[in-house]
C-alpha positions as CSV (number, residue, x, y, z in Angstrom):
1,X,109.9,93.0,131.0
2,X,108.2,95.5,133.3
3,X,107.9,92.9,136.0
4,X,111.6,92.3,136.1
5,X,112.2,96.0,136.3
6,X,109.8,96.3,139.3
7,X,111.5,93.3,140.9
8,X,114.9,95.1,140.6
9,X,113.3,98.2,142.3
10,X,111.9,95.9,145.1
11,X,115.4,94.6,145.8
12,X,116.3,98.2,146.8
13,X,113.1,98.6,148.7
14,X,114.1,95.7,151.0
15,X,117.0,97.7,152.3
16,X,114.8,100.8,152.7
17,X,111.6,99.4,154.1
18,X,110.8,95.7,154.4
19,X,107.2,96.4,155.1
20,X,106.7,98.3,151.8
21,X,108.4,95.5,150.0
22,X,106.1,92.9,151.4
23,X,103.0,95.0,150.6
24,X,104.2,95.7,147.1
25,X,105.3,92.1,146.6
26,X,101.8,90.8,147.5
27,X,100.3,93.3,145.0
28,X,102.9,92.2,142.4
29,X,102.0,88.5,142.9
30,X,98.4,89.2,142.4
31,X,99.0,91.1,139.1
32,X,101.4,88.4,137.9
33,X,98.9,85.6,138.5
34,X,96.3,87.7,136.6
35,X,98.6,88.1,133.7
36,X,99.5,84.4,133.6
37,X,95.9,83.3,133.4
């Protein structure tokens, strides 16, 4: 549930700062893959 909430925030970040979104998205992908395993 928290991941979906973070993704919603990221959608707003895309408009504000694409670089921040990319950095945070990479971090999120790493965390997600850790959670999935």
